[in-house]
N, C-alpha and C positions, 0 to 999 in steps of 0.2 A: 951617227946622227948629230953629233955635236962638232962637226968638222968646220972647216974654214968658210964654207958656204953660208952658214948662219951668221958668222961674224961679219962677212962682207955685206950681207943683206941688212944687218943691223946698222952698220956705219952709213950705208946709203940712205936708210930711213931717217937718220938724224935725230932719233929719240935721245933725250938728254938724261944722263944718269945723275940723279940728284936726291933720290929717296933713300932714307935709312930704315932701320928695323922699326923704329917707332912710327914712322910715317905709314908703313905698310899695315901695321896693326890698327892705326887710326882709320885707314880706308876700310879695312875689313869690319871693324866694330861699328863704324858709322852706317855701313850698308845693312848690317844685321839689326842694329839698334839695341843698346844695352837693356832696355826694358821691353823687348819684343813680346814676352809672354803676357803682358798686361791685357791685351785685347782678346787673347784666347784662353785666359786663365779659367774662366767659368766653364767653358766648353770642355777643357781638359779635366777639370775637377769632376764634372759630371760623368764624363766618359770613363774615367779611371776609377770610379767609385771612391774618390777622395785621395787617391795616391798620386797627386799631381807632381810632387817633387821627384818621386821615383820615375815618373814618365820622362822627365828631363835628364835624369841620370842615364836611363836606357837610350834616350835619343842622342845624347852626347857620345856614348859608346858607339852607337850605330853610325853616326856621322864621322867618327874617327877613321873608319875605313876609307871614306871618300877623302878626308883630309890627308891621310897617309899616301893615298894614290896621287893626289895633287903634289904632295911634297916630293915624291919620287919622280913624277913626270917633269916637274919644273927644273929638276937637276939635269935630266936627259935632254929636254927641249926647252932651253931658256929663252923663249920667244914671247912677244906680246900675242894676244889672241887666246891664251889659255887652252880650253879643251878643243878648240878648233885646230890649233897647232898640234896638240897631242894626238888627236884622232887621225889627223892627216898623216903624221909621221908613222903611226903604228898600224893604222888600218887602211890608209889610202885616201885618194882625193875625194871620192864619193862620200864615204863615212865622215870625213873631215868636214865637208860642206854641210852635211845634215847636222852634225854635232854643233857646228857654228851657229846655225839658225835655231837649234833647240836652246842654245845658251842665250840667244837674243830674246827668247820668251821671258827669261829672268831679267836681263839687263835693260829691257825696254818696257815690258809690261808691269813689272814690280814698281819701277819709278813712276809709271803712269798712275798707279793706285796711290802711291805716296804723295805725288803732286796733288791729286784730288783730295786726299785726306787732309793735307796741309791747308789747302784752300778752304775746306769745310770747317776745320778747326779754327782758323784765323777769322773766318766769317762769324763764327759763334762768339768770338771774343770782341770783334768789331763789326756788328751787324750792318752798319751803314755802308760798308764796302762789300761788293759782290764777291762770292766765293771764286768766280772765274777771274776776277781781277787779282785776287790773292794768288791764285794758281799761276797766272801769267807772270806775276812778280817773282814767284819762286823759280819759275823757269828761267827768267832773265838773269836773276842773281846767281843761281847755281851754274848756269851755262857760262856766264861771265867769269866766275871764279875758275872754272875748269879751263877756259881759254887763256886765262892770265898766266897759267903755268902750273905744272904738277906740284912743285915745291911750295909755292905760295898758297895754293888751294889746300895743301896738307896742313899748313900752319893754321889757317882759318878752321879747318876741320877739327884740329886738335882742341881748339878753344871750345867749339860746340860739343865735342865729345866729353871734354872735362865738365861742362855744365850738366850734361846728362848723367855722368857718373856721380857728381855732387848730389843731384836730386835723388838718385838711387841710394846713396849713402844716407841722406836725410831720412828716406823711408826706412832703411834698415835700422838706424838708431832709434827712430820714433817707434817702430814696431817692437824692438827689444825692450824699450822702456815700458811700453804698454803691457807686454807679456810678463815682465818682472813684477809690475805693480798689480795687474788685474788677473794674471794667469791666462792660459790658452783656452779658446772656446772649443777646441777639439783636442784629442789626445796628442801628446808631444810627438809620437811616432806615426800618427795617422797620415801625414803627408807622404810617408814612405811605405805604408802598409794598407792604407784605406781607412775610412772612418766608420765602417761597419753599417752605415745606413742603407746600403744597397746589398747587404749580405757580406760574406767573407771576402778575403782577398781574391781577386780574379786576374790571372796573368793575361787572359784573352782581352779583358777590358783595358789593361795597361798597354798592351801592344797595339790595340786599336787606337788609343789616344796618342801613342808614339807616332803613328802615321800622320797625325795632324801637327804634333809638336816639332817634327823635323823641319817643317816649313819656317820655323822661327830662325833657323840657322842659315837660310838662303842668303848668300852674299859673301861669306867668308872666303870662298874660292875666288872672288874677284881680285884678291890680292895677287894671284898668279898672272893677271893681265898686265902687271907692271914689271914683269921680269926683265924688260930691256931698259928700265928706268931706275933701277936700284943700284946703289954702290955696294961693292963687296961681293958680287957674284950671286948666283942662283941659290946657293945654300942659305943665304939670308932670307930669301923668299920662302923657302921650304920651312924654315924655323918659324917665320911669321904666320904661315897658314896654320901650323899645329898649335902655336901659342894662342892665336886668335880664337880657335875653336875651344881650346881648354878654358880660356878666360871666360868666353861666352857661356860655356857650360856651368862654370862656378856661379856666375852672376844669375843665370836662369834658375838654377836649383835653389840658391839662397833666397831669392825674392819670392818664388812660388811656395817654398816651405813656410816662410813667415806669413805670407798672405793666407795660406790655408789655415794656419793657427788663429788668424784674426777673423776668418770667415764666420759671420753670425749664424748661418744656417748649414745644415748637412748637405752632402753631395746629392742626396736623394731629392732635396728640394729644388736644386738647380736642374736636375734631370727631369723633374716633373714640370718645371716652368722654364722652358728654353729661353723665353724672353728676358730672363734675368741673367743669363750667362754672359752676355756681352759686357755688362757693367759690374760683374761680380767682384772684380778686383777693386774698383772704385767704391763699391758699396761696403766692402770689408774695411777699406781705409777710412771712409767717412764715418762709419759706425764706431770704429775702435780708436782712431787717432783724431780725426776732424776733417771737415770739408776742405780746409786750407791745404792739406797735403794732397788730397785728390785733385784740387785745382792746379797745384804745382806740378804734379805728374802729367796732367793733361796738357799744360803749356809746354812742358819739356818735350813731350811726344810730338806736339804740333811742330815745334822748331826742329826737332830731330828728324822728322819725316822729310822736310825739305832738304836737309843735308845728307840724308840717306840717298835721296835722289841724286845728289851731286856725285856721290861715290859710285852709284850705279851707272850714271851717265858717263862718267870717266871710263869705267870698265867697258861699257858699250862702244865708246869711241875707239878704244884700243882694239876691240874685237873687229869692228868695221875696218879699221886701219889694217889689221893683219890679213883679213880676207881680201881686201883690195890689193894689198902688196903681193898676194899670191894669184892675182888676176881672177879672183872669184867674184869681185865687185868692181865697179868703175874705178879706174886708176887714180882719179882725182882724190878719192878718199884716203889714199896712201901718202898724200903730201903732208909734210910736217912744217909748221911755221918756224923759220929759223930764229926768230926773236924769242918765242916762248918755249920752243922745243916740244910742242904738243901737236897732234893732228887736228887742227881746228875745223877743217871741213867735215871730218868724221864725227867730231863732237857736235857740230851744228846739225848734222843729219840725224844723229841720235836724239838731240833735243827736239827737233821738229816732229819726229815720229812719236816720241813719248808724249809731247804736248797734244798732238792730234788724237792719240789713243786715250789720253786722260780726259779729253773734252767731249768725246763721242762714245757711243756704245751703251751697253747695259749698265745696271747699277754696280756700284763698287763691290758689292758682295759677290756678284758673278765674275767680276774682273779678277778677283783674288785667286781664282782656281787655276787658270792656265799656267801661271808661273810655277805652281807646284809641279805640274806635269813636266815642264821644262827642267826644273831642278832635279827631279828624280832621274830623268833620262840623262842629264848631264853628269850626275853622280855615277850612274851606271857606266856611262862612256868612259869616265875617268878611271874607274876600277878596271874596266876591260882593257883600256890602253896600257895601264900600268902592268897588267899581267902579260900582255903581248910583248911589250918591250923588255921586260925582265926575263921572259922565258923564250 
């Protein structure tokens, strides 16, 4: 599977090897978003009977199977295109084509939601500018960065990710100070065992919440799309996939644990009033620390959403490039710009599709569901391909 044919194809494609381990992790974490649990914290808290931190512990373990599968497959099939290339090699042309399009549900539809969210958030900060103008600006800026070159885009992405991590650290420090001074509003172990407001610990409730929490991890697998642009071989990509998942898991568990301890009301209250679930994280921060921190988190997530799109768009471009190279899409999408070393036509096509999807259709709440379907199928395809190739 790793014979000379792959190397010849790679040389002909002209993808430039310039990414290091840090760059890969940056791409993965940007797509995931370090504070991804903020929006679903209230829902998970209510569904798990207060054991929201345990939900992310279990979700991280569950996603580890997918991460391990990707780490194994990228060693065997070190090609751009990620699960499309893996399914094609292990299961055949037909399953590979289907897996490629299932992956596009994530790499196109999730960025569409993120573009829309970024436009809405920026419009809230600057109401005089339409949200569609902000959305268009986000598309132009992120597409321009991706077409500039993968290494240059990674440098800008690192700066944005550093900003998001700093905001998360500010939250952690502020939460710890409040907890030391005023104490926790729930039991110290309640984020791991439940707060008791909806009865005793329920494994079924935790597992039900896990099915939602795993959507927070969608994107770390996009790292594998850059297998032909990394220096040092595919083993570095495999390590980056595993490290990215582990780091995201730690960040998610830490922030949900602290937020649960700051939560002013019990999980039963959130379960009884679903309208409060969407803002539960911000309500806890506002009541315990101050509105300034909630505003800071909101601004960070608005900026982070646009650059999560950039990482997703870059992965989508590589996927279109790989499918075109195998003659599953028009050959023009497989062309690589010699100056930047990136597939600009494929990136442009991904940007157009994402912009159109972000500007039309149903409400954002309904848009957020299809990528979850694609993510689950893609994860299952990855595990299945791994088993096929290893056995």
